Residue, then its C-alpha position, 0 to 999 in steps of 0.5 A: m553492478s555499477t553505480d548508476a545503476a544503484v540510483a533506483e531504489g533496490r527492492p527493500g526486505a519485509g522488515e524494511l516495508l514493515a518499518g517503512e509503514l509504520d514511519a509513515a504512519a507515526a508521520r501521518r498528518p493531522r486531521r483535515r478541517d477541508l473535507k475536499p478530499l472525502a470527494s474522491l469517493g463519490p465515483y465509488l460510492r455512485v457505482h454501488w448506489k444499490d447498497a449505499l441506498a440499501s443502507a440508508l433505508f435500513l438506517i432510517v428504519s433502525t432509527g425509527a424503531t429505536l426512537g419508536l420503542t420509547l413510544a411503546l415503552r410509554l404505552l406499556i407503562d401508561q396503558g398496559v400496566g395502567g389498564r391493570t388487565v391481563q389483555s392490556v399488558d399483553r397488547y403492549f408487550l407485543l407492540a414493544a415486541a414488534v417494535a424490537g423486532v423491526l429494530a433488529i430487522g433494521t440493525a441487521g439490514r444497516f449493518f450488512f449493506i454498509t458494511r458491504l458498501g465499505e468493503r466494496v468501495v476499499a477494495d475498488l480503491r485498493r485495486d485502482l491504487y495498486r494498478h496506478v502504482l505499477g504505471l508510475d516511473q522509476a522517478f517516482f520512486l526516486t522521491v517516494r518510499t516504497g513504505e509509504v506507498l505500502a501505508r497507503l495501500t494498508t493503513d490508509l484505506t483501513i481508515v477509509e474502510n471503517m469510515v465508509g463501513a461503519s463511521v459514516s453509518v453511526a454518524l447518520r444514525n446520531a444525526l437522525t436520533f439526535v434531530a428526531g429525538l430532540a423535536w419529540l423532547v420538545w414536544l413532550s416538555p419544551g421546559f424540560t428540554g431546555l434544562v437537558l440541553l442546560i446540562g448536557v454542555v455542562v457534561i461535555l464541556p470538560l469532556f473536550a479538555v480530557g478528550r484532547l489528553v486522551r488523544r495526545l496519549s493515543a498518538r504517544a503511544q502509538e508512536r512508542f509502539a511503531e518504534a518497537v516494531a519497526y525496530a522489529g521489523e529490521t532485526i528479523d529482516g537482518l537476523d543473520t547478521v544479528q546472529a553473526f555478531g552475537r547481538e541477540q540478547a542486546a536487540a531483545t533488551r533493546f526491544a524490551a525496553a521499546v515495548e515497555s515504553a509503548f505500555n507505559a504510554s498505553v497506561a497513561r492513555i488508559t488512565a485518562r480514558a478511565v477518568m474520562t469514562a468516570l467523569v461522564m458517569v458522574l455527571l450524566f447521573v447527576g444530570v439525569g438524576f435532576v431532571l428525573w427529580r424534577a419531573v417527579l416534582a412536576s408529576f406528584v407535587d405539581h400534577d402537570p396531567h401531561m407528565t404521566a409515568g410513562v411520559l416521564v420514562q420516554f423523556v428520560v429514555l429519549a434525553i439518554l438517546v439524544g446525549g448519546a447521540a451528540g457525544s458520538l457524533g463529536e468522536t464521528w468527526g474526528d474520524v470524518q477529519k482523519t478519513a479526509g487526511a488518509m484520502e488525500r494521501i491516497r489521491e496524491i498518489l492517484q493523481a501521480r502521473p508518470s513522466v514516461a507514458a505511452p503518447a496519445h497516438p503510438r507508433p507501432l513497432p515493425t513486424p517482424a521484430r529485428g532488434e536492432v537498436a540505436f542511441e543517438d547523441v543521448s544525454f540523460a541526468y537522472p532526476g535530482r542530479p541534473d548537475l551529475p549527467a549519468l550520459g553525455g552525448f552517448s551514441l551506440k548502434v547495435r545491429p540484429g543478432e549482434r553480441v555487444a558488451l559494455v565495460g567500463p569502471s563503475g559509474a561509467g553509465k553502463s546500467t543507464v543505458f539499459r534503463l534508457l533503452l527499457r525506457f525506464y526513463d527519457p533522455q534530455g537530449g537525443q534519441v534512442r531508437l528500436d527497429g528504427v523507431a523513437l521510443t518517445e513515440a512507442d508504447p512503453a510496453e510494446v517495447r519492453a515485450r521485445i527485451a528480456l533482461v536479466a540483472q545482477d540481483a534478479p528478484l524472484f516473487s513468491g511461488s512455485a518454481l513454474d511460477a517463477l519461470r512463468f513470470g516471464r511469459e504467462d502463456a508458456t507451456e510447461g514444457e517450454l519453461r522445463a526447456a528453459a530451465r535445462a538450458a539455463e542449468a537449473e533443471a537439475f536443482l529444481a527437480a530435486l526439491p521436495q516437490g520438483f517444480d511445483t515446489p513453493l520458493g518461499e518469499r523472495a526465494k531464499t530457501l535457494s542459493g544466489g547461484q541458483r536464484q540467478r539461474i532461474a532469473i536466466a531462464r525466465a528471461l529464456v522463457r519470454g522468447a524476446p528478440i533482444l537479451l540484456l544481461d546486467e552482470a548475469t553470471s556475477a552470483l556463479d561460481a567458475e563452474n556454473e558460470r561456464l555451463v550458463q555462459r554456454a546455455l548463454a551462448d545458444a540463447m543469444q543465437g538469432r538474439t541481439t544481446l548486450v551485455i554488462a560486466h566488470r568481469l572481461a572473462t565473460v565478454l570475450a566471446a562478444d561481437r564487439i566491445v563498448v567501452m564506457d567512461a563518464g557517459r561516453v563511448v571511449e573504444e569499441g573493437t574486439h579483445v584482441e583489438l583493444l589490447t593493442r590499443a593499449g586505452l582504458y580496456a587495457r589498463l582493465a585487463e591488466l588489473q584483471f588477469g596481468l595482461q600487458a598491451a601487445 
């Protein structure tokens, strides 16, 4: 494969994807104070307004029932137990049970609708994000890693799901509880409410310092864990190399050290949280105990008629609810800031626009397709390398049905020709035409529908052999798929698999040899039935016998199709109608094999290196 073909990133393995994802998660931006990115969730929430409304109603019911329980408890103590009759106790116990039932229904409804809303919003976001990523051009992935995109599809969306499906509900519940509970406390006893607020400040201030320490330790533990798992992903992805060099023990030792480091960081975090928990419990116990002590004195010593036993219990429970709500709001605010950062990263991809896109009014390609290709004085340099042009003044016209071979040294621009024809990029100068229509005026999807590509390392996706073949054309019949496999000399080994053509091939079809994978890729291209066939070192992974068989199959497939072939091995292009020799992004020679040998140019030198042939 030529150097310019390697400009685009290769398809990474599973371990590399995992490592990239965890690296991206570890390098996540700090929480944002700016919450504007959260506005991007608005359209998704509006679509599912019924779930949002239902969750809000159940939220109000559950919060009201929670506060209502304090009143039921007060009445049970003052009126039920204080009434000293079985009827009064039964009545107020039933009242408390009824309020508890409403609380259960409200909590269940709130959980169901808010969780479903979160799942639905994230599913819609994930769908839109993936569809948008598929529409981005190759230039985007020259600057953004695949692992980073996967992190946004997984880690960042999980953060959004947690907020929409849980944190928002918790935050609203705590806000309602805090406001309503505080108002009720003031109504019960303004003086004691002020005392509670003062104690709350004393309790909360030390927690901020400990909380910051816990967050730092949590981040450190996550980084250590990310390093450990990333290294594991790399070694598992390259397990054959690890085993070939006998490095299993060394890899296991290094991973164990990384795991131990992550464990130590986690222990430090757990210790800090344990200390914080103990501190909270002690301070709350002291604070609540002090308030309770003063309230008891007010009731029994000062003979305050309003401070009954039931009011005292209600006041203490409300104070605990209000204090817990205030503390939870602080934690939820951190989640909101974290989600804002995640949404900003997701929005960056959703707002990315491909430089290669269909024009507002695309010009349709003529039908029936002729398969005529023309490059007219094309100049092109890859993004990020404007000073190193891959093509300069490149011109080439391929007649319908003609078989043209592109040869030349690595870096000559051969694969760039394919990338421009597939309109992965647009040239900076000149025009590329298909059947007389400039590609910049056509819809890229319509252009690519007329082209079938077989790359040097054509990726296959998980699924059965039939699925791999059907990737070429979704509506192909099983008979057409088997015929294509037969033409590519793949039918025999596919039929011999345990379940025949229905056998799962595994991730990237690693259960097959390189030659077998390449023959499936060739069959997939044949299934497409496109008028233009692009072969980029399509037989490089085959042995001599299989290459001969596939070349014969390709010779039949080329009939009636325009074919462009890239090959470093000149033996594979001898039957081409025309051989185009490229060097430094230009056409330097063209002709048949015999004609080029007699000219004693670049092709003749390449032939001499490979065959030992001397120019005539």
